[in-house]
C-alpha positions as CSV (number, residue, x, y, z in Angstrom):
1,M,17.2,-25.5,44.0
2,P,13.4,-26.6,43.9
3,V,10.9,-24.0,42.8
4,L,7.8,-24.3,45.1
5,T,4.5,-22.4,44.6
6,N,1.3,-23.1,46.1
7,T,-1.6,-22.4,43.7
8,S,-4.0,-21.7,46.6
9,D,-1.8,-18.5,47.4
10,L,-1.8,-17.2,43.8
11,P,-3.3,-13.6,43.5
12,E,-7.0,-13.3,41.8
13,Q,-5.6,-11.7,38.8
14,P,-5.4,-12.5,36.0
15,R,-9.0,-13.5,35.6
16,R,-8.2,-15.4,32.2
17,G,-5.0,-16.8,30.9
18,A,-1.7,-17.8,32.5
19,A,-1.9,-17.3,36.4
20,W,1.6,-18.7,36.9
21,S,4.2,-20.3,34.7
22,I,7.8,-21.7,35.6
23,A,10.3,-18.8,35.4
24,E,13.5,-21.0,35.8
25,P,15.2,-20.3,32.7
26,E,17.4,-23.7,32.6
27,R,14.5,-26.3,32.8
28,E,13.4,-28.8,30.4
29,L,10.0,-28.8,31.6
30,D,7.1,-26.0,31.2
31,S,4.2,-25.8,33.2
32,N,1.2,-23.1,33.4
33,L,-1.8,-22.6,35.7
34,I,-4.2,-21.7,33.3
35,R,-7.5,-19.8,34.4
36,L,-10.9,-19.4,32.4
37,P,-13.7,-17.5,33.9
38,A,-17.1,-18.8,34.2
39,G,-18.6,-19.5,30.6
40,E,-15.5,-18.6,28.7
41,G,-13.3,-21.1,26.6
42,I,-10.4,-21.9,24.5
43,D,-11.7,-23.0,21.0
44,P,-10.8,-26.6,20.0
45,H,-7.4,-26.5,18.2
46,V,-4.6,-28.9,17.1
47,G,-2.0,-29.0,19.9
48,A,1.5,-28.5,19.6
49,E,4.6,-31.0,19.0
50,V,4.4,-32.0,22.8
51,D,2.3,-34.2,24.9
52,T,0.5,-32.2,27.5
53,L,-0.7,-33.5,30.8
54,I,-3.4,-31.3,32.4
55,H,-4.4,-31.4,36.1
56,V,-7.8,-29.5,37.1
57,V,-7.1,-27.5,40.3
58,R,-10.3,-25.6,40.7
59,G,-13.8,-25.2,39.1
60,G,-15.1,-27.3,36.5
61,G,-15.8,-27.3,32.7
62,T,-15.5,-29.3,29.7
63,L,-12.7,-30.8,27.8
64,V,-13.6,-30.9,24.1
65,T,-11.6,-33.4,21.9
66,E,-12.1,-34.5,18.1
67,G,-14.9,-37.0,18.8
68,A,-16.1,-36.2,22.3
69,E,-16.7,-33.9,25.3
70,E,-15.5,-35.1,28.7
71,P,-16.8,-33.4,31.8
72,L,-13.8,-31.9,34.1
73,R,-13.8,-31.4,37.7
74,P,-11.1,-30.8,40.5
75,G,-8.7,-33.7,40.7
76,D,-9.1,-34.9,37.1
77,V,-5.9,-35.3,35.1
78,A,-5.9,-35.9,31.3
79,L,-3.2,-36.6,29.0
80,L,-3.5,-34.7,25.6
81,P,-1.2,-36.4,23.2
82,R,0.8,-34.1,20.7
83,R,-1.1,-32.9,17.7
84,T,-4.5,-33.9,18.9
85,V,-7.7,-31.6,19.0
86,R,-8.5,-30.0,22.3
87,G,-10.4,-27.4,23.6
88,F,-11.7,-26.3,27.1
89,R,-15.1,-24.6,28.3
90,A,-15.5,-23.3,31.8
91,G,-18.4,-24.2,34.0
92,D,-20.3,-22.1,36.5
93,D,-17.3,-21.7,38.8
94,G,-14.9,-21.3,36.1
95,L,-12.0,-23.3,35.4
96,E,-8.4,-23.3,36.6
97,Y,-6.1,-26.0,35.2
98,L,-2.4,-26.8,35.4
99,T,-0.4,-27.8,32.4
100,V,2.6,-29.8,32.1
101,H,4.7,-30.7,29.3
102,R,8.3,-30.9,27.6
103,R,9.7,-27.5,27.0
104,R,9.7,-26.6,23.3
105,R,12.9,-24.9,22.0
106,S,12.3,-21.4,20.5
107,L,13.5,-20.9,16.9
108,Q,16.9,-19.1,16.6
109,I,18.3,-17.4,13.4
110,Q,21.8,-18.4,13.0
111,R,24.6,-17.5,10.2
112,R,25.4,-20.2,7.9
């Protein structure tokens, strides 16, 4: 059964962080809607072991990579290859973007 969400209908809270995530447990894909208030950001860091696609939904800001800074505006889509540097800075209207990537399996302890 499809999972349908309209990002325009999401509540104002949280003001920062994941405003929405896929809750379906039997999925192979992860997606989150990330919100950053005006002037806030996520420091540059090396991404995980999965390629990540982002789509800017609202607001604007800057994508910070290892050697450049790219402006972000609604409608922009960026592919962030695995293990590359990325960071985000929200502009005057904040920044809201959707992430999509292959689901990372959690580590599990097993008996020998």
